[in-house]
C-alpha positions in Angstrom: 67.3 92.4 77.3 67.3 88.6 76.4 70.5 86.7 77.3 71.5 86.0 73.6 71.8 89.8 73.0 75.0 89.9 75.1 77.0 88.7 71.9 76.0 92.0 70.5 77.8 94.0 73.1 79.8 92.2 75.8 81.1 88.9 74.5 84.0 90.6 72.4 86.1 91.5 75.6 85.9 88.3 77.3 87.8 85.2 76.4 91.4 84.0 75.2 92.8 84.6 71.7 92.0 82.5 68.6 94.6 84.2 66.4 97.8 82.3 67.4 96.2 79.0 66.3 93.6 80.1 63.7 94.3 81.6 60.3 92.0 84.2 58.7 89.3 81.6 57.6 89.3 79.8 60.9 89.0 83.1 62.7 85.7 83.8 60.8 84.6 80.4 61.9 85.5 81.5 65.6 83.2 84.6 65.0 80.6 82.3 63.8 81.0 79.9 66.8 80.8 83.0 69.1 77.5 84.2 67.7 76.2 80.7 67.7 77.2 80.3 71.4 75.6 83.5 72.5 72.4 82.7 70.4 72.0 79.6 72.3 72.0 81.6 75.6 75.4 80.3 77.1 76.3 82.4 80.2 79.0 85.0 79.7 80.9 83.5 82.5 81.6 80.4 80.4 83.0 82.1 77.4 86.5 80.8 76.6 87.5 82.2 73.2 87.8 85.5 71.5 88.7 86.6 67.9 92.1 88.4 67.8 90.7 91.8 66.6 89.0 92.2 69.9 92.3 92.0 71.9 93.8 95.1 70.2 93.2 97.4 73.1 94.6 94.9 75.6 97.8 94.0 74.0 101.2 95.9 74.5 104.8 96.0 73.4 106.5 96.2 76.8 105.1 99.5 78.3 104.0 100.9 74.9 100.8 100.1 72.9 101.2 97.7 70.0 101.9 99.7 66.9 98.6 98.5 65.4 96.6 100.3 68.1 98.4 103.6 67.4 97.9 103.1 63.6 94.2 102.6 64.3 94.1 105.9 66.1 95.8 107.7 63.2 93.5 106.1 60.7 90.1 105.7 62.5 90.0 107.1 66.1 86.5 105.7 66.2 86.8 102.2 64.6 84.4 99.4 64.1 86.1 96.1 65.0 83.4 93.7 63.9 79.5 93.0 63.7 78.0 90.4 65.8 74.3 89.5 65.2 74.1 92.8 63.3 75.3 94.8 66.3 78.6 96.7 66.1 81.6 96.5 68.3 83.6 99.7 68.4 86.9 100.9 69.6 87.5 104.6 70.5 91.1 105.5 70.7 91.2 109.2 69.8 91.5 111.5 72.9 88.7 114.0 72.2 86.5 111.1 71.1 87.3 109.2 74.2 86.3 112.2 76.4 83.1 112.5 74.5 82.1 108.9 75.1 83.3 108.9 78.7 81.5 112.1 79.5 78.2 111.0 77.7 75.3 110.8 80.0 73.0 108.0 81.0 70.6 109.0 78.3 73.2 107.9 75.7 75.2 105.1 77.3 74.8 102.3 79.6 77.4 100.7 81.7 75.2 98.0 83.2 77.1 94.7 82.5 74.8 92.7 84.8 71.9 93.0 82.2 74.0 90.7 79.9 75.0 88.0 82.4 72.5 85.5 83.8 72.2 85.8 87.4 70.0 82.7 87.7 71.3 80.2 90.3 74.1 82.5 91.3 74.8 83.2 95.0 74.7 86.8 96.3 78.6 87.0 96.1 78.5 86.3 92.4 76.1 89.1 91.4 77.4 91.7 89.0 77.7 95.4 90.2 80.0 98.0 91.3 80.2 101.7 90.3 81.9 101.0 87.0 79.1 98.6 85.9 76.0 100.3 87.1 73.8 103.1 85.7 71.8 105.9 87.4 69.9 105.9 89.7 71.8 103.1 91.4 75.2 104.5 90.4 74.2 107.8 91.7 73.1 106.3 95.1 76.2 104.2 95.4 78.6 107.1 94.6 76.7 109.3 97.1 77.9 107.0 99.9 81.5 107.0 98.8 82.1 110.5 97.8 82.3 112.1 101.2 85.0 109.5 102.3 87.3 110.5 99.4 87.4 114.2 99.9 90.9 115.7 100.4 90.1 116.7 103.9 89.1 113.2 104.9 92.0 111.7 102.9 94.5 113.8 104.7 94.1 111.7 107.9 95.5 108.8 106.1 98.8 110.4 105.2 100.7 109.5 108.3 99.5 105.8 108.0 100.6 105.6 104.3 104.0 107.0 105.2 104.4 104.4 108.0 103.3 101.5 105.7 105.8 102.5 103.0 108.6 102.8 105.5 107.8 99.4 106.9 107.9 97.9 103.4 111.1 99.6 102.5 112.7 98.3 105.6 111.7 94.8 104.8 112.9 95.2 101.1 116.2 96.7 102.4 116.7 93.6 104.6 115.9 91.2 101.7 118.2 93.0 99.4 121.3 93.2 101.5 124.8 92.4 100.1 123.6 93.2 96.6 121.0 90.5 96.5 118.2 90.7 93.9 114.9 91.7 95.1 111.4 91.2 93.6 110.1 94.7 93.9 106.5 93.5 93.1 106.4 91.1 96.0 108.3 93.1 98.5 106.8 96.6 97.7 104.6 97.2 94.9 101.8 94.8 96.0 102.3 95.1 99.7 102.0 98.9 100.0 98.6 99.3 98.4 97.3 96.0 100.0 98.2 97.4 103.5 96.7 100.9 102.7 93.5 99.7 101.3 93.0 97.1 104.2 93.6 100.0 106.6 91.1 102.2 104.8 88.4 99.6 104.7 89.2 98.4 108.2 90.1 94.8 107.4 92.9 92.7 108.8 95.9 92.2 106.6 96.2 88.5 106.0 96.3 85.9 103.0 98.3 88.3 101.1 99.4 85.9 98.4 95.8 84.7 97.8 94.5 88.2 97.3 97.3 89.1 95.0 96.3 86.1 92.8 92.6 87.0 93.0 93.3 90.5 92.1 95.2 89.6 89.0 92.6 87.2 87.9 89.8 89.8 88.3 91.2 91.7 85.2 92.7 88.8 83.2 90.7 87.9 80.2 93.0 85.4 78.7 90.9 82.5 80.0 87.5 83.9 79.5 84.9 85.0 81.8 85.1 82.0 84.1 88.2 83.1 85.7 87.4 86.7 86.1 84.0 86.0 87.6 85.2 83.4 89.8 87.8 85.6 91.4 85.1 88.3 91.9 83.0 85.8 93.7 85.8 85.1 96.1 86.7 88.6 96.9 83.1 89.7 97.2 82.3 86.8 99.6 85.3 87.7 101.8 84.0 91.5 102.0 80.3 90.6 102.5 81.4 88.4 105.5 83.5 91.3 106.7 80.4 93.5 106.6 78.5 91.0 108.5 81.1 90.7 111.2 81.3 94.4 111.5 77.5 95.2 111.6 77.2 94.5 115.3 80.4 96.3 116.1 81.6 98.6 113.3 85.3 99.1 113.1 87.3 102.2 112.5 87.6 102.0 108.8 85.4 102.8 105.8 83.2 99.7 106.2 82.6 100.7 109.9 82.0 104.4 108.9 79.3 103.5 106.3 77.6 101.1 108.7 77.4 103.8 111.5 76.2 106.4 108.9 74.1 104.5 106.6 73.6 100.9 108.2 69.9 101.2 108.0 70.0 101.8 104.2 72.7 99.3 103.2 72.3 95.6 103.3 75.4 93.4 103.7 75.5 92.5 100.0 75.3 96.0 98.8 77.9 97.4 101.3 80.1 94.3 100.6 79.8 95.2 96.8 80.8 98.8 97.6 83.8 97.6 99.6 84.7 95.3 96.9 84.9 98.2 94.3 87.1 100.2 96.7 89.3 97.1 97.5 89.7 96.3 93.8 90.2 99.6 92.5 92.5 100.6 95.4 95.2 97.8 95.2 95.6 96.1 91.9 95.9 99.3 90.0 98.2 101.0 92.4 100.3 97.8 92.6 100.7 97.9 88.8 101.5 101.7 88.9 104.2 101.2 91.7 105.9 98.3 89.9 106.0 99.9 86.4 106.7 103.3 87.9 109.7 101.9 89.8 111.0 100.4 86.5 110.9 103.8 84.8 112.5 105.5 87.8 115.3 103.0 87.9 115.8 103.4 84.1 115.4 107.3 84.1 117.8 109.1 86.3 116.1 112.5 86.0 112.8 110.8 87.4 114.4 109.7 90.6 116.2 113.1 91.0 112.9 115.0 90.6 111.2 112.7 93.1 113.8 113.7 95.6 113.1 117.3 94.9 110.1 119.5 95.8 106.5 118.7 96.0 105.7 120.2 92.6 108.4 118.0 91.0 106.8 115.1 92.6 103.4 115.9 91.4 104.8 116.3 87.9 106.5 112.9 87.8 103.5 111.1 89.1 101.1 112.7 86.6 103.5 111.7 83.7 103.7 108.1 85.1 99.9 107.9 85.3 99.5 109.2 81.7 102.5 107.3 80.2 101.7 103.9 81.8 97.9 104.1 82.0 97.6 100.7 83.6 93.8 100.7 83.3 94.0 100.1 79.6 90.3 100.0 78.7 87.3 101.8 80.3 84.4 99.8 81.2 82.2 99.0 78.2 79.5 101.3 77.2 76.4 100.2 75.4 74.6 102.7 73.3 71.1 103.4 74.3 70.2 105.3 71.2 72.0 106.1 68.0 75.0 108.2 68.8 77.5 110.0 66.4 81.1 110.1 67.7 84.0 111.3 65.7 81.7 111.4 62.5 80.9 107.7 62.9 77.4 106.5 63.7 77.2 104.2 66.6 73.8 102.5 66.6 71.5 101.5 69.5 72.7 98.4 71.2 76.4 98.6 69.9 79.2 98.1 72.4 82.1 100.7 72.8 85.4 100.2 74.2 87.5 103.2 75.1 91.3 102.9 74.9 92.5 105.0 77.7 96.1 104.1 76.8 95.9 105.1 73.2 94.0 108.3 74.2 96.7 109.3 76.6 99.2 109.2 73.7 97.2 111.0 71.2 99.0 113.9 69.6 95.8 116.1 70.3 96.9 115.9 74.0 100.4 117.1 73.5 103.6 116.5 71.6 106.0 113.5 71.8 103.7 111.6 74.1 105.1 108.3 73.1 108.1 109.0 75.4 108.3 109.2 79.2 109.3 112.7 80.1 109.4 113.3 83.9 109.7 117.0 83.4 106.6 117.2 81.2 103.9 119.8 82.5 100.9 117.7 83.6 98.3 117.0 80.9 94.6 116.4 81.3 95.1 112.6 80.8 92.4 110.0 81.1 94.2 107.6 83.5 91.4 107.9 85.9 88.6 107.9 83.3 86.3 110.9 82.8 82.8 112.0 83.5 80.5 110.5 85.9 82.4 107.2 86.0 85.8 108.9 86.8 87.6 106.9 89.5 86.1 108.0 93.0 89.5 107.0 94.5 91.7 109.2 92.0 93.0 111.5 94.9 93.8 108.6 97.2 95.9 106.9 94.5 97.7 110.0 93.7 98.6 110.4 97.5 99.8 106.9 97.6 101.8 107.1 94.6 103.4 110.4 95.6 104.3 109.0 98.9 105.6 105.7 98.0 107.6 106.7 94.9 109.1 109.6 96.6 110.3 107.5 99.7 111.5 104.8 97.3 113.6 107.2 95.3 115.1 108.8 98.6 115.8 105.5 100.2 117.4 103.8 97.1 118.7 106.6 94.8 120.7 103.8 93.2 117.9 101.5 92.5 118.8 99.4 89.3 117.0 96.8 87.2 118.5 93.4 87.5 116.8 92.2 84.2 116.2 93.8 80.7 112.7 94.9 79.8 112.4 92.0 77.3 113.0 89.5 80.0 110.1 90.6 82.2 106.9 88.8 82.1 104.0 91.2 81.5 100.3 90.4 81.9 98.7 89.3 78.8 95.0 90.4 77.8 94.5 92.0 81.2 92.2 95.3 81.6 94.9 96.3 84.2 98.3 96.0 82.7 101.2 94.9 85.0 104.2 92.8 85.5 104.4 89.6 87.2 107.9 90.3 88.8 110.4 93.1 88.8 113.8 92.0 90.0 116.0 94.8 91.1 119.2 95.6 93.1 118.8 98.4 95.6 122.4 99.7 95.4 124.1 101.5 98.2 121.8 103.5 100.4 122.6 107.3 100.6 121.4 109.2 103.6 120.1 112.6 102.6 121.2 115.7 104.7 118.7 116.4 107.5 
């Protein structure tokens, strides 16, 4: 597909917002400029502007969707946002419609973002790939390598290590929060735990934590266009490709080493580095956001902490409700229609781009009642926090294991955990595909020792 076609599909989700500085007329001019830019074949990585209507699924009001998103769901669960070069850009926000798109086969939809980005002159660490942005047969091949490593039986061996990491981080946080001092739960706990877990899983040394936090946030931040996101991707991919090269002669004990021992002859360094990058990215930034925002809800919802200190079934219930309510991965990977497709009574034409709002879908009344509220006693729903269909998150069960362990131990260690700032004072990520908070100031309260 010629590069200028990318404006028909991919451009609408990459770049900062025009609306705060442009009125309706100037916004139309912005759309024209976007079309002109893409027609002239400028690389997607260089895009730095985006009309406001395309930011709808990425904006929030605190922890909630902006009212305009839920109104769009009520009025048009399959909504055309705009036309660019005669191709539609669609937002799917209804639950059933979202499942239909996500479950659609490779005969209907393409996830291949790489076809819309010029790779000319790019180093191997800058190439586009990963499970979420590839189609069969490559997607099938890559997933075949990973699936056996994420079965419940293999994941069970990680449980003792996860518990040890969480306890270490709780010890450090307790030391930092002595005498009623305010602690940043993001820095001390929410980022540190999943980072350590995923590094152990992959078999990587834990170092340069702050730099990787910065890169992880940048990978999903669309407020400064494609340049920042793709640049951050290049750095993390380069790190992991080098890690594969270093382990090829002497495979380590983690996932990289296991794949080298079992499939080393089939996987070159770049391909395996890309697989590791997908695991690394999906395993720490999303979990960090869930732990931070989940801790906020636990601190402000007494029943949630009580249930986390109860039995395993109660822990599962709270975690599933947190996953549904928070839906930190706000927008599924873009789909591009390979043929004309009817979804929710709307005709999506070949070449059109479709974004699925997982956040809105998880609050659709079709899924249950009163889903705008966080209810830790709610029976688990068939939410879409991990996606659906063949692109459903391969590490979903690892994420659940990590959340159950970390949030349970947090609630047990600090039953009097309290926020040290109002929700309105927190700085949330803007225009990020993975929603999160920059810092979460808390006071730990008096520690209570539970009976043995």
